[in-house]
N, C-alpha and C positions, 0 to 999 in steps of 0.2 A: 503494499499499499504506498504510495506517495503522498507527500502533501503540496496541496497547490499554493503556487507561488504567489508571496504577498506583494500588490504593487507597492513601488518604491516610496510613493510618498505616505501610502500608508502604515510602510513601514517606520519610516521617519518619525511619522506622528507616533508612533507606541513607541519608539526608543527614547523620543521626547518625555512622552507621560511618564516611561519608568525612570528617568532620570530624576525627574521631580519627587516621584514617589520615595527615591532613595537619599534626597538631600539631607534630610535630618537623621540618617540611620549610619551610626559606627558600622563599617563593615570590615571583616578581616579577609585576607588573601589567603588560603590555604589548599592543602594539596591530598589526595587521595591515592591510592594503590600505588604506592611507590614514587609518588611524583607524575605520575600520568597523567592525575586529573586536577586540573586547577578549579577551586570551587571558593566563591564570593560567598559570605555568611555573615548575619548580624553577631557584632562582638559580643553582645548580651543576648540572653534568653536560649532557646533549644538550637544545638550545635550538631552536625554531621558527627555520627561515630561509627562505632564498629558494628552496630546493630544495623545499618545501612549497608554496609559492606559484607556483612556475613547475609544478609536477606538476597541481596543482588545476586551473590555468589550460587545460591539455591535453584536457581533457572539452570537448566543443563541444555537446553536445545536450542539452536542456532536456526530459526526461522520463527515466522509470524507475528502476530502483534499482542505488545504487551501493554497492559494499563498498571500504571502505579498511583494509590489512591493516597491521598494525604503527602504528596511530594515534598512538601517544601521547598527547599532551595535546589532540590533535584539531585540528592545524595544517591538514590537508588538507581534512579535511571542513570544517571553518569556512567556509575560503576557499571550498569549493565550493558549500556553503548560500547562503553572500552573493550568490554570483554567478548561481546556477541555483535560481530558485524553486520547481520543480516536481518535483525529484527527491528521491527518498527514501534516505537515506542509513545505513549499518550500519558503524560503527568499532570495528575489533577490537583490543584490547591488551593486553599479557602481565602489564605492571606494574600491581598495583592501586593504587599512588599516582597513576600517569599516568590511570589510569580514573577515579580519583575527581577529576583535576584537567579530563580532558576532560568528564566530566559536570557539573562546574561550569560548565566554559565553554559548553556548550550551553544553559544554562538562563540564563545572562549574556547571551546572545545573543539568545534569544528563538527557539532551533532545536528544543525539545525535543517539537515535535509532527511532526517529519520527520527527526530525526538521532539514533539511538539510539546508546550504548556498551556494547559487550559486553567483558567481562573473560576472556579466554579464549587457548589456544594456536593457532596459525593451523593447528597439524597435528591438530587434535581440535575442530574447528568443530562445531556442531550437524549433524545429517546434513538437515535441512530448507533449511539454506543452499545446499545442493550444487547447482550447475547453476542458480543462480537470480538471478543478476546481471546487468545489461546491460553494465556498464563495471566492472572490478577496478583497482583504484589500490594502488601501494606504492611506498614509498620504504623499502627493505629494509636492512638492514646489507649494506654493499656494500665495507668493508673487507677486507684480506685476513688471515685467521685469525693469520696469522704475523708478522703486524707489531706494532708498539709498541702494549702494549694499556694505554686511558687507567685511569687510578688512580680516576676516578669510575665508579661501578657502573654507572649509567646511562647515562653516555655511552659505556661499554664495551659495554654490550647493545645500543646503538643502532648502533654504529659496527660492531660484530664479530657480534653474537648472541649467543644462548645456545648453541652447537654446532650449528645449522642453517646449511646451505649454502645458495648461490643456487639449487640446484636444486630445495632444498625450498620456499622461496617462490615458484618456478615452479609447482611440481606443486600448490600450495593455491591460486593464483590461478585456476589452470586445473579445477580441481576447482569452484570455487565460480561461475565463468563459466557464461553460457548458451552453447550451440552458436551460433558466430559473434559471440558477444559481444566485446566490446573489453576489452584489458590494457593497462596503462599502468604501466611503472616508470621510475624515474630512478636512475641510477646512476653512478659514476665512468666516464669515459670509457675508461681502459684496463680497464674490466671490459665493454665493449658488447658487443664481440665475442662473448665466454663467454657471455652472458647470451642475447644473438640464438640462439647454438647451443642453447642449453636450450631455447628457446622453440619453436624449428623442429623439434628433434628429439622435441619431446614434441606434436606436431602443430597448433602455432600457426603461421600465417604472415600472409602480406599484409602485411608489416611495415616499420614507419616509425622513422625514426631522426631525431631532434631534437636536435643538438647546442647546447650551451650555452658560448660563449666567453666567456672571463672579460673579456677587454680585445681591443681589434682585432690582429691578427697575431700570435697566440699559439695555442697548442694547445688544443681544447677540453677544460673540466675537467669536465663534467656531460654526460650524454646522455639525454634522454627515449626510450623504447622502447615502441612502441605495436604490438601484434600482433592478429588476430582469432584465437579458437579454433575448431578444426576447419573452416578453411577451407584453400585451395590457392592462390594468388595471388604474382605478383612483390612483392619488396620494392623499397624506394625510402629514398632521404637527402634530407632536405629542407635547406635553406639554413639552418637553426638561426637563433641570435640570439646577438648581442655584448651583453653583460649591462651592462659598465661603460666608460666613456670612459677614455682615458689619466689624467685628473686623479681617478680614483675614482667620480665620480659616476654615476648609473644614465643609459645610453641612452634616447633617447626611446622605444624600443619595449620597453625593460625596465621603464623609468619605467611605461608605461601598464598592463603586467602588475602590477605593484607596487601599483597602483591598483585593480586589480580587473577588468583586462579579461582577456580570453581568447585563447590561441593559436591557436585553429581549426585544428587539425592535419587535414590532408586527403590521403589517398593522391592521386597525380596520375593513376592509373588510373580514379578516381571521375570520372562524367559530370556528376554535381551537385557542385560546389565547394561547402562549408560557407563561413560568416560571421556576423558579428554577427547578422544578421536571423533565420539558421537556429538561433541558442541562445535566442531569446527566446519 
């Protein structure tokens, strides 16, 4: 799927509007995937971290259309576009400042031919997007709404959302995915069971859980959950990945991911196992 070219005067007007939006925002210039992805993001508030990198790494097929729900400044999408050069990505974000930064990041990294950013609410997406994506990704607000709310508005929105529940994010992802399409979320480990139940009750199955352990011999901190829409099949818990050594450095496996490698999540019931050769 290609994207229609934007008229020059319209593109210039959009650039000017984005510049005005960012006039009063303190921005830092950072890098992901070993320096291969340049990313501009607000100095304070929610910042792109390992969650985005690991979620992007969970996609193992280099084809089709991908939707990034709640994209922020585009961390997940940018990592995806860097590793997988044959996918078309749509990134949706509610905050106009973050959308402006995401668009800036897309252009900076040279992905404007296959990564588009939309300003919008995940519950009010254009009807044309329904049931049209091969893979839907999200790093949703997964902190409990009853917890302590961060003072920074954007951090609070990223952590706790704007009144939406995990169920709302699940429903939006299922609405956008093709029948039998994949959906991958990353969430706090203590909410993994809740998220799985929401997906299964909504008709998604063949579930995978991929725990991310902060250090050896400690409870998992995050879990990547992957499901398929409109299928019936058994679930599985994969071995997961230890992210840090006891001295705080990345483990060899995590370091490979942080430099742009893939996780290649595969359901054990599949006869054809995915691997590096199948994502190229």
